[in-house]
N, C-alpha and C positions, 0 to 999 in steps of 0.2 A: 317089323312093319315097314318094309321098304316102300310100300305103296303110299305111305303117308308123308313122304319126304318132299312132295311138291307143294307149291304155294297156291296153285290154281288148278281146278278140275273142270273140264269141259265135257258135259254129258250129252250124248244122243238121248232122245226121249223114248219113242216107241221101240220096244224090244230091249231097252236098256234100263230105263226107270219104271216104265209101265208097259203093259200089254192091254190095249183097248182101254177099258175102264177099271183096270185092276193093277195096283202097284205090284212090282216084282218083289218077292220075299227078300227082306233085308234092305231094300232101297231107302225106306224112311229112316231107319236107324243109321245107315251109312251117311246120309246127308246131314242128319242131326249131329253126328260125331265130327264130321268135317267142319261144320260151322262152329261147334264148340272149340275146335282147335284153331279157329281163326282163318280157315282156308277160304279162298275166293271160289265161287261156283257160278257157271253159266250153263244154260241148256241150249242145245242146237236142234233146229228142225229145217229140213228143206221145204216143208209143206207151206205154201203161201195162202192156204184157204182159211186159216184162223189167224186172228191178230195175236200179238204178244200178250195182250190182256186176257185173251181166251186161254192161251196155254198156261199162264200164271194162275188163272182161276181154276183150271182143271187140276194142276198140281196141288194147289191149296186145298181143293175139295177132297183130293185123295189122301191128304195128310202131310203134304210137304209144303209149308207156307212159302210162297214165291211171289216176288215182285215182277211186274212186266219188264223192268230193266235187266232182269236176270235171264231173259229169253232172247235168243238171237235166231230169227228165222230168215228165209231167203227174201222176203219182202223188205225187211229192214236193211239187209245187206245190199240189195239193189238200190234202195233209196240213198243209202250212205255213199256207196261207190259212185253212183252217177252224179250225186250232188258235188263230189270232188272233181269228177271228170268233166261235167258239163252242167254247172249250176243253172237252174231255171230253164232248162231246155224244154222244147216242145216235144211231147211224147205221145205215142199211140200204144195203149196197153191191151194186149190179149190176156185178160186176166179177170179176177173177181174183186168185189169191193174191198177186202182187206188190203190187197196190194195197191189199189187205186188210192185208198185213204192214206197209206204210208207215203206214197209218192206226193200226194197233195200236201201233206205236212211239211215236206221238204221244199215246197214252192214250185214244183214242176207245172207246166201248162199242158193241158190235154187238147188234142185236136184229132178230127177224123178227115182233115183236108190233107191229102198226100203231099202237096207242095209245101206245107208248113211243118210237117213232121220231121224231126231230127233223129229220133230214136224210136224204133219199133221194139217193144218189150214183150216177149213171149213168156207165158206162165201157165200153170195148171189152170185150165178154164173149162168148166163144165157147160158154159154157154157159148163155146166156140162155134162159129158158123161161117158160111161162105162170104157174108158181108164183111166180117172181120178179116178174113183171108185176103179178100180183094183190096181192102184198104192197105194191108201190110204189103202186098205185092206192088201196088202203085207207089207207095212211099219209098220202098227200097229201090224201085226203078229210078226214082228221082234223087237217090243218093242218101236216103236215111240209113243210119246204122241199125244193125240187127243184133239184139242181145237177149238174154234169157235168165230166168231166176234159178232153174235147177234142171239137171239132166235126166231125172228119173223117167223111165219108160212107163212104168205102171205104179199105181198106188194101192197098197193092200187094203181091202175092206172086208167086212164080215162076209164070208162065203166066197171070197176070191179076190179079184183085183180089177181096177178100172184104169183107162188111159191117163197118163200124167203128162207133165210138161213136154217130154220128148216127142209126144204125138203132135203138139202144136208147133214145136220147132221143125219137125219133119215136114209138116204141111207147108210152112213158109219157105223152107229150103227147097221143097219140091216145086213150088210155084215160081220162086225167084231165081233159082239156080245159084243162090248165094248161101254160103255156110254161116251159121251163127258165129259172131265175132267173139263174144264173151259170155260165159255162163258163171254166175256169181256164187251159186250154192255148192254144197259138198259135191265133189272133192276139191273145190277151188281153194287156192291159197287166199283168195279175197275174203272168204267167209271166216276162215280160221284166224286171220289177222285181226278182223273186226272183233271176234270173240275175245282174243287175248287183250286187245286194246281196251275193251269194255271192263276188263278186270284190272287194268293198269299194271299188267305184268309183261314179262318177256316170254317168248316161245319156250326157252329152255327151262322156265320155271313151272311149266304146265304139263298136265297129263290129259290126253284125249281118250275118252272111254266110249265105245260104241259096239254095235252088233254086226255091222256090215264091213267086210274087208274092202270092197270096191269104192266105198264112199268115205266112211268114218276113218278107217285105218289108213287108207291111201292118202287121204288129206293130211293126216298127221305126218306120214312119211315124207310127203312132198316138201314139207317145211322143216324137217328134222326134229319134230316134236316126239316125245315119248308117247306111246300108244298102248291101250289095253283093249283086248277083245273080250266081250262077254258072250257066253253061249246061251243066253236067254232069248235070243232073237232068231235071225234068219240063218246064222252060220253055225255049223256043227264041226266037230273035230275032223271029220273026213274031208269036208270042203276046205278047211284050213290047211290040211296036209297036202292038198293038191294045188294050193295057191302059191304064187310067187310074192304075194303081199303078206308079210309076216309081222305081227305086232311084237312089242317088247314084253307084254304080259298076256296071258290067257287065263281067264277066270270063269268059273261056273256062273257067277253073277257078281253084281257090284258089291254084294255083302263081303266079298273077300278083301276089299280095300281095307277094312278095319279089323280083319282077323289076325 
């Protein structure tokens, strides 16, 4: 059981632990076993549309009791990263209420006055409009920094996909001519370090488990962490064989951790 040698386990959610509203077979038993063995666990998501409380409630409802503190999403990562870089800064957020609430908890000030804005934060925003784009343009022209929560181009939904944060980033880049300076979500080293710190462990003590090569596995590789790809999400063996991003383990599902 080589997969049980780690002290901490960092799990992607959709495609790894569940698909939509259904747990992936063996996920519940795997998490239960890891907790019995005293392993530390956190869950990662790039999606800033739900709060950590929402994610914890969903996992608990599906049969995996979870506390909000065990969930790391891009909203939390943005709030923690920026609170270290520029505590109490004045920000303009292209985003939805969960991100705004996370930033408010960290004491950031919000403004739509371009001359006051120190950071323009782009995120997945289904209410994005010309008014927000213009504020971002005017703020960046006046020297505001431009950062973002996650690099995802689209978000999978039932029946297809919808534009994600990359669309908002692209709009602001197109208007300003300025590239986004920092993206804190997967595959950023910023997110994985916050996840490891939340468990009180070191990178070498942890295993990152996910279904996407270009986000989950790449993020682990960038920091030298052990990685495991599960084939229950978007990646199949053919895609894996054609990629230069190669995990340390390849499993049919998370159930193989305890086999």
